[in-house]
Jmol script that loads the backbone (N, CA, C; Angstrom):
load data "model"
ATOM      1  N   THR A   1     -56.737 -13.650  28.840  1.00  0.00           N
ATOM      2  CA  THR A   1     -55.346 -13.376  28.543  1.00  0.00           C
ATOM      3  C   THR A   1     -55.251 -12.606  27.244  1.00  0.00           C
ATOM      4  N   ARG A   2     -54.266 -11.711  27.224  1.00  0.00           N
ATOM      5  CA  ARG A   2     -54.053 -10.917  26.000  1.00  0.00           C
ATOM      6  C   ARG A   2     -53.044 -11.616  25.114  1.00  0.00           C
ATOM      7  N   SER A   3     -53.279 -11.603  23.833  1.00  0.00           N
ATOM      8  CA  SER A   3     -52.309 -12.186  22.908  1.00  0.00           C
ATOM      9  C   SER A   3     -51.290 -11.118  22.530  1.00  0.00           C
ATOM     10  N   ARG A   4     -50.095 -11.559  22.326  1.00  0.00           N
ATOM     11  CA  ARG A   4     -49.038 -10.606  21.967  1.00  0.00           C
ATOM     12  C   ARG A   4     -49.190 -10.225  20.504  1.00  0.00           C
ATOM     13  N   PRO A   5     -49.000  -8.965  20.190  1.00  0.00           N
ATOM     14  CA  PRO A   5     -49.096  -8.557  18.779  1.00  0.00           C
ATOM     15  C   PRO A   5     -47.920  -9.101  17.978  1.00  0.00           C
ATOM     16  N   ALA A   6     -48.080  -9.179  16.660  1.00  0.00           N
ATOM     17  CA  ALA A   6     -47.035  -9.697  15.781  1.00  0.00           C
ATOM     18  C   ALA A   6     -45.936  -8.670  15.551  1.00  0.00           C
ATOM     19  N   VAL A   7     -46.216  -7.402  15.858  1.00  0.00           N
ATOM     20  CA  VAL A   7     -45.218  -6.355  15.666  1.00  0.00           C
ATOM     21  C   VAL A   7     -44.525  -6.100  16.988  1.00  0.00           C
ATOM     22  N   SER A   8     -43.306  -5.621  16.920  1.00  0.00           N
ATOM     23  CA  SER A   8     -42.521  -5.472  18.134  1.00  0.00           C
ATOM     24  C   SER A   8     -42.779  -4.152  18.848  1.00  0.00           C
ATOM     25  N   SER A   9     -43.268  -3.145  18.154  1.00  0.00           N
ATOM     26  CA  SER A   9     -43.446  -1.832  18.763  1.00  0.00           C
ATOM     27  C   SER A   9     -44.907  -1.633  19.161  1.00  0.00           C
ATOM     28  N   PRO A  10     -45.153  -1.084  20.346  1.00  0.00           N
ATOM     29  CA  PRO A  10     -46.542  -0.811  20.719  1.00  0.00           C
ATOM     30  C   PRO A  10     -47.145   0.334  19.914  1.00  0.00           C
ATOM     31  N   LEU A  11     -46.290   1.135  19.264  1.00  0.00           N
ATOM     32  CA  LEU A  11     -46.780   2.254  18.466  1.00  0.00           C
ATOM     33  C   LEU A  11     -47.113   1.838  17.037  1.00  0.00           C
ATOM     34  N   ALA A  12     -46.752   0.628  16.664  1.00  0.00           N
ATOM     35  CA  ALA A  12     -46.999   0.182  15.299  1.00  0.00           C
ATOM     36  C   ALA A  12     -48.472  -0.146  15.117  1.00  0.00           C
ATOM     37  N   ASP A  13     -48.893  -0.117  13.882  1.00  0.00           N
ATOM     38  CA  ASP A  13     -50.284  -0.397  13.545  1.00  0.00           C
ATOM     39  C   ASP A  13     -50.539  -1.897  13.679  1.00  0.00           C
ATOM     40  N   HIS A  14     -51.450  -2.271  14.568  1.00  0.00           N
ATOM     41  CA  HIS A  14     -51.721  -3.681  14.805  1.00  0.00           C
ATOM     42  C   HIS A  14     -52.634  -4.272  13.745  1.00  0.00           C
ATOM     43  N   THR A  15     -53.328  -3.446  13.008  1.00  0.00           N
ATOM     44  CA  THR A  15     -54.264  -3.985  12.021  1.00  0.00           C
ATOM     45  C   THR A  15     -53.560  -4.417  10.750  1.00  0.00           C
ATOM     46  N   ALA A  16     -52.410  -3.782  10.431  1.00  0.00           N
ATOM     47  CA  ALA A  16     -51.688  -4.149   9.213  1.00  0.00           C
ATOM     48  C   ALA A  16     -50.899  -5.423   9.477  1.00  0.00           C
ATOM     49  N   PRO A  17     -50.909  -6.352   8.534  1.00  0.00           N
ATOM     50  CA  PRO A  17     -50.128  -7.579   8.741  1.00  0.00           C
ATOM     51  C   PRO A  17     -48.632  -7.274   8.699  1.00  0.00           C
ATOM     52  N   ALA A  18     -47.889  -8.040   9.434  1.00  0.00           N
ATOM     53  CA  ALA A  18     -46.435  -7.851   9.458  1.00  0.00           C
ATOM     54  C   ALA A  18     -45.869  -8.248   8.101  1.00  0.00           C
ATOM     55  N   THR A  19     -45.144  -7.349   7.480  1.00  0.00           N
ATOM     56  CA  THR A  19     -44.558  -7.633   6.172  1.00  0.00           C
ATOM     57  C   THR A  19     -43.066  -7.827   6.334  1.00  0.00           C
ATOM     58  N   THR A  20     -42.548  -8.742   5.592  1.00  0.00           N
ATOM     59  CA  THR A  20     -41.095  -8.929   5.601  1.00  0.00           C
ATOM     60  C   THR A  20     -40.506  -8.030   4.529  1.00  0.00           C
ATOM     61  N   ARG A  21     -39.489  -7.331   4.907  1.00  0.00           N
ATOM     62  CA  ARG A  21     -38.882  -6.368   3.997  1.00  0.00           C
ATOM     63  C   ARG A  21     -37.773  -7.049   3.202  1.00  0.00           C
ATOM     64  N   VAL A  22     -37.854  -6.954   1.900  1.00  0.00           N
ATOM     65  CA  VAL A  22     -36.864  -7.575   1.034  1.00  0.00           C
ATOM     66  C   VAL A  22     -35.872  -6.504   0.618  1.00  0.00           C
ATOM     67  N   THR A  23     -34.611  -6.727   0.930  1.00  0.00           N
ATOM     68  CA  THR A  23     -33.580  -5.774   0.509  1.00  0.00           C
ATOM     69  C   THR A  23     -32.950  -6.292  -0.778  1.00  0.00           C
ATOM     70  N   PRO A  24     -32.911  -5.466  -1.811  1.00  0.00           N
ATOM     71  CA  PRO A  24     -32.321  -5.923  -3.077  1.00  0.00           C
ATOM     72  C   PRO A  24     -30.804  -6.048  -2.952  1.00  0.00           C
ATOM     73  N   LEU A  25     -30.257  -6.947  -3.728  1.00  0.00           N
ATOM     74  CA  LEU A  25     -28.804  -7.096  -3.749  1.00  0.00           C
ATOM     75  C   LEU A  25     -28.203  -5.929  -4.513  1.00  0.00           C
ATOM     76  N   ARG A  26     -27.250  -5.279  -3.893  1.00  0.00           N
ATOM     77  CA  ARG A  26     -26.622  -4.118  -4.537  1.00  0.00           C
ATOM     78  C   ARG A  26     -25.328  -4.518  -5.222  1.00  0.00           C
ATOM     79  N   ALA A  27     -25.111  -3.914  -6.364  1.00  0.00           N
ATOM     80  CA  ALA A  27     -23.823  -4.071  -7.021  1.00  0.00           C
ATOM     81  C   ALA A  27     -22.866  -3.059  -6.399  1.00  0.00           C
ATOM     82  N   TYR A  28     -21.613  -3.458  -6.270  1.00  0.00           N
ATOM     83  CA  TYR A  28     -20.638  -2.555  -5.680  1.00  0.00           C
ATOM     84  C   TYR A  28     -20.403  -1.368  -6.602  1.00  0.00           C
ATOM     85  N   SER A  29     -20.219  -0.192  -5.994  1.00  0.00           N
ATOM     86  CA  SER A  29     -20.024   1.018  -6.787  1.00  0.00           C
ATOM     87  C   SER A  29     -18.676   1.020  -7.491  1.00  0.00           C
ATOM     88  N   PHE A  30     -17.649   0.502  -6.804  1.00  0.00           N
ATOM     89  CA  PHE A  30     -16.306   0.530  -7.360  1.00  0.00           C
ATOM     90  C   PHE A  30     -15.817  -0.903  -7.545  1.00  0.00           C
ATOM     91  N   PRO A  31     -15.166  -1.179  -8.660  1.00  0.00           N
ATOM     92  CA  PRO A  31     -14.637  -2.532  -8.843  1.00  0.00           C
ATOM     93  C   PRO A  31     -13.455  -2.771  -7.913  1.00  0.00           C
ATOM     94  N   THR A  32     -13.255  -4.018  -7.551  1.00  0.00           N
ATOM     95  CA  THR A  32     -12.110  -4.334  -6.707  1.00  0.00           C
ATOM     96  C   THR A  32     -10.852  -4.278  -7.557  1.00  0.00           C
ATOM     97  N   SER A  33      -9.782  -3.830  -6.969  1.00  0.00           N
ATOM     98  CA  SER A  33      -8.530  -3.708  -7.708  1.00  0.00           C
ATOM     99  C   SER A  33      -7.380  -4.113  -6.805  1.00  0.00           C
ATOM    100  N   SER A  34      -6.245  -4.314  -7.417  1.00  0.00           N
ATOM    101  CA  SER A  34      -5.054  -4.640  -6.638  1.00  0.00           C
ATOM    102  C   SER A  34      -4.526  -3.368  -5.981  1.00  0.00           C
ATOM    103  N   PRO A  35      -3.833  -3.487  -4.867  1.00  0.00           N
ATOM    104  CA  PRO A  35      -3.328  -2.291  -4.197  1.00  0.00           C
ATOM    105  C   PRO A  35      -2.300  -1.573  -5.060  1.00  0.00           C
ATOM    106  N   LEU A  36      -2.312  -0.267  -4.977  1.00  0.00           N
ATOM    107  CA  LEU A  36      -1.394   0.532  -5.773  1.00  0.00           C
ATOM    108  C   LEU A  36      -0.010   0.532  -5.148  1.00  0.00           C
ATOM    109  N   ARG A  37       0.997   0.591  -5.990  1.00  0.00           N
ATOM    110  CA  ARG A  37       2.361   0.684  -5.481  1.00  0.00           C
ATOM    111  C   ARG A  37       2.620   2.115  -5.044  1.00  0.00           C
ATOM    112  N   PRO A  38       3.451   2.302  -4.044  1.00  0.00           N
ATOM    113  CA  PRO A  38       3.800   3.670  -3.643  1.00  0.00           C
ATOM    114  C   PRO A  38       4.705   4.318  -4.680  1.00  0.00           C
ATOM    115  N   PHE A  39       5.203   5.471  -4.365  1.00  0.00           N
ATOM    116  CA  PHE A  39       6.094   6.175  -5.279  1.00  0.00           C
ATOM    117  C   PHE A  39       7.253   5.273  -5.672  1.00  0.00           C
ATOM    118  N   LEU A  40       7.718   5.408  -6.895  1.00  0.00           N
ATOM    119  CA  LEU A  40       8.774   4.532  -7.388  1.00  0.00           C
ATOM    120  C   LEU A  40      10.057   4.658  -6.582  1.00  0.00           C
ATOM    121  N   SER A  41      10.278   5.816  -5.965  1.00  0.00           N
ATOM    122  CA  SER A  41      11.511   5.989  -5.201  1.00  0.00           C
ATOM    123  C   SER A  41      11.521   5.142  -3.939  1.00  0.00           C
ATOM    124  N   VAL A  42      10.348   4.775  -3.418  1.00  0.00           N
ATOM    125  CA  VAL A  42      10.285   3.976  -2.199  1.00  0.00           C
ATOM    126  C   VAL A  42       9.647   2.617  -2.438  1.00  0.00           C
ATOM    127  N   ALA A  43       9.323   2.299  -3.670  1.00  0.00           N
ATOM    128  CA  ALA A  43       8.673   1.028  -3.972  1.00  0.00           C
ATOM    129  C   ALA A  43       9.684  -0.109  -3.838  1.00  0.00           C
ATOM    130  N   PRO A  44       9.282  -1.208  -3.233  1.00  0.00           N
ATOM    131  CA  PRO A  44      10.217  -2.329  -3.077  1.00  0.00           C
ATOM    132  C   PRO A  44      10.274  -3.203  -4.325  1.00  0.00           C
ATOM    133  N   GLY A  45      10.455  -2.598  -5.456  1.00  0.00           N
ATOM    134  CA  GLY A  45      10.518  -3.353  -6.703  1.00  0.00           C
ATOM    135  C   GLY A  45      11.943  -3.776  -7.012  1.00  0.00           C
ATOM    136  N   LYS A  46      12.156  -4.256  -8.227  1.00  0.00           N
ATOM    137  CA  LYS A  46      13.499  -4.660  -8.618  1.00  0.00           C
ATOM    138  C   LYS A  46      14.353  -3.423  -8.858  1.00  0.00           C
ATOM    139  N   LYS A  47      15.622  -3.538  -8.482  1.00  0.00           N
ATOM    140  CA  LYS A  47      16.534  -2.418  -8.709  1.00  0.00           C
ATOM    141  C   LYS A  47      16.894  -2.373 -10.194  1.00  0.00           C
ATOM    142  N   PRO A  48      17.055  -1.177 -10.750  1.00  0.00           N
ATOM    143  CA  PRO A  48      17.413  -1.094 -12.169  1.00  0.00           C
ATOM    144  C   PRO A  48      18.835  -1.596 -12.410  1.00  0.00           C
ATOM    145  N   VAL A  49      19.055  -2.106 -13.594  1.00  0.00           N
ATOM    146  CA  VAL A  49      20.370  -2.608 -13.971  1.00  0.00           C
ATOM    147  C   VAL A  49      21.251  -1.425 -14.335  1.00  0.00           C
ATOM    148  N   LYS A  50      22.452  -1.387 -13.737  1.00  0.00           N
ATOM    149  CA  LYS A  50      23.390  -0.308 -14.051  1.00  0.00           C
ATOM    150  C   LYS A  50      24.224  -0.716 -15.256  1.00  0.00           C
ATOM    151  N   ILE A  51      24.236   0.116 -16.252  1.00  0.00           N
ATOM    152  CA  ILE A  51      25.009  -0.143 -17.462  1.00  0.00           C
ATOM    153  C   ILE A  51      26.206   0.797 -17.457  1.00  0.00           C
ATOM    154  N   ILE A  52      27.397   0.209 -17.538  1.00  0.00           N
ATOM    155  CA  ILE A  52      28.623   1.011 -17.562  1.00  0.00           C
ATOM    156  C   ILE A  52      29.001   1.233 -19.017  1.00  0.00           C
ATOM    157  N   GLN A  53      29.046   2.488 -19.409  1.00  0.00           N
ATOM    158  CA  GLN A  53      29.399   2.834 -20.779  1.00  0.00           C
ATOM    159  C   GLN A  53      30.459   3.925 -20.758  1.00  0.00           C
ATOM    160  N   PRO A  54      31.346   3.915 -21.757  1.00  0.00           N
ATOM    161  CA  PRO A  54      32.327   5.003 -21.842  1.00  0.00           C
ATOM    162  C   PRO A  54      31.637   6.284 -22.302  1.00  0.00           C
ATOM    163  N   PRO A  55      32.266   7.421 -22.084  1.00  0.00           N
ATOM    164  CA  PRO A  55      31.687   8.674 -22.578  1.00  0.00           C
ATOM    165  C   PRO A  55      31.509   8.633 -24.095  1.00  0.00           C
ATOM    166  N   ALA A  56      30.550   9.384 -24.588  1.00  0.00           N
ATOM    167  CA  ALA A  56      30.212   9.349 -26.017  1.00  0.00           C
ATOM    168  C   ALA A  56      31.346   9.881 -26.892  1.00  0.00           C
ATOM    169  N   ASN A  57      32.167  10.798 -26.366  1.00  0.00           N
ATOM    170  CA  ASN A  57      33.224  11.387 -27.203  1.00  0.00           C
ATOM    171  C   ASN A  57      34.494  10.544 -27.222  1.00  0.00           C
ATOM    172  N   HIS A  58      34.540   9.408 -26.536  1.00  0.00           N
ATOM    173  CA  HIS A  58      35.700   8.517 -26.571  1.00  0.00           C
ATOM    174  C   HIS A  58      35.393   7.327 -27.463  1.00  0.00           C
ATOM    175  N   SER A  59      36.344   7.005 -28.324  1.00  0.00           N
ATOM    176  CA  SER A  59      36.147   5.870 -29.221  1.00  0.00           C
ATOM    177  C   SER A  59      37.048   4.701 -28.825  1.00  0.00           C
ATOM    178  N   VAL A  60      37.417   4.632 -27.564  1.00  0.00           N
ATOM    179  CA  VAL A  60      38.283   3.547 -27.104  1.00  0.00           C
ATOM    180  C   VAL A  60      37.435   2.516 -26.366  1.00  0.00           C
ATOM    181  N   SER A  61      37.938   1.320 -26.317  1.00  0.00           N
ATOM    182  CA  SER A  61      37.256   0.288 -25.544  1.00  0.00           C
ATOM    183  C   SER A  61      38.017   0.071 -24.245  1.00  0.00           C
ATOM    184  N   PHE A  62      37.359  -0.467 -23.270  1.00  0.00           N
ATOM    185  CA  PHE A  62      38.024  -0.740 -21.999  1.00  0.00           C
ATOM    186  C   PHE A  62      37.545  -2.088 -21.478  1.00  0.00           C
ATOM    187  N   GLU A  63      38.355  -2.654 -20.626  1.00  0.00           N
ATOM    188  CA  GLU A  63      38.021  -3.941 -20.028  1.00  0.00           C
ATOM    189  C   GLU A  63      37.849  -3.738 -18.533  1.00  0.00           C
ATOM    190  N   LEU A  64      36.743  -4.174 -18.035  1.00  0.00           N
ATOM    191  CA  LEU A  64      36.454  -4.050 -16.617  1.00  0.00           C
ATOM    192  C   LEU A  64      36.799  -5.395 -15.982  1.00  0.00           C
ATOM    193  N   ASN A  65      37.914  -5.435 -15.257  1.00  0.00           N
ATOM    194  CA  ASN A  65      38.422  -6.687 -14.720  1.00  0.00           C
ATOM    195  C   ASN A  65      37.849  -6.932 -13.320  1.00  0.00           C
ATOM    196  N   LEU A  66      36.546  -7.126 -13.252  1.00  0.00           N
ATOM    197  CA  LEU A  66      35.873  -7.401 -11.988  1.00  0.00           C
ATOM    198  C   LEU A  66      34.928  -8.578 -12.173  1.00  0.00           C
ATOM    199  N   THR A  67      34.794  -9.357 -11.115  1.00  0.00           N
ATOM    200  CA  THR A  67      33.776 -10.405 -11.164  1.00  0.00           C
ATOM    201  C   THR A  67      32.414  -9.767 -10.897  1.00  0.00           C
ATOM    202  N   GLN A  68      31.360 -10.549 -11.094  1.00  0.00           N
ATOM    203  CA  GLN A  68      30.014 -10.018 -10.875  1.00  0.00           C
ATOM    204  C   GLN A  68      29.817  -9.648  -9.406  1.00  0.00           C
ATOM    205  N   ALA A  69      30.378 -10.429  -8.486  1.00  0.00           N
ATOM    206  CA  ALA A  69      30.251 -10.136  -7.054  1.00  0.00           C
ATOM    207  C   ALA A  69      31.020  -8.870  -6.689  1.00  0.00           C
ATOM    208  N   GLU A  70      32.224  -8.715  -7.263  1.00  0.00           N
ATOM    209  CA  GLU A  70      33.008  -7.506  -6.977  1.00  0.00           C
ATOM    210  C   GLU A  70      32.320  -6.267  -7.538  1.00  0.00           C
ATOM    211  N   LEU A  71      31.729  -6.402  -8.705  1.00  0.00           N
ATOM    212  CA  LEU A  71      31.022  -5.273  -9.305  1.00  0.00           C
ATOM    213  C   LEU A  71      29.802  -4.904  -8.461  1.00  0.00           C
ATOM    214  N   GLY A  72      29.140  -5.885  -7.898  1.00  0.00           N
ATOM    215  CA  GLY A  72      27.975  -5.611  -7.063  1.00  0.00           C
ATOM    216  C   GLY A  72      28.333  -4.902  -5.771  1.00  0.00           C
ATOM    217  N   ARG A  73      29.567  -5.096  -5.276  1.00  0.00           N
ATOM    218  CA  ARG A  73      29.989  -4.439  -4.033  1.00  0.00           C
ATOM    219  C   ARG A  73      30.453  -3.016  -4.259  1.00  0.00           C
ATOM    220  N   LYS A  74      30.720  -2.641  -5.495  1.00  0.00           N
ATOM    221  CA  LYS A  74      31.250  -1.287  -5.764  1.00  0.00           C
ATOM    222  C   LYS A  74      30.184  -0.235  -5.621  1.00  0.00           C
TER     223      LYS A  74
END
end "model"
wireframe off; spacefill off
backbone 0.3
color backbone group
């Protein structure tokens, strides 16, 4: 009876002992990061606060008689 060779390929060298190949641990090329936000115009971030101010050339004060909910609907 013939014994099976230790190598899987019939073309491989039968006289050389089978060596186990050690693959080194690689460090990642790029560091992991958080996903980038899209353009600010389409980013789902917080809406900016609207500040109501009188024109710079007017020195009068005014009273805005609206509740916060009414102002938010305007």
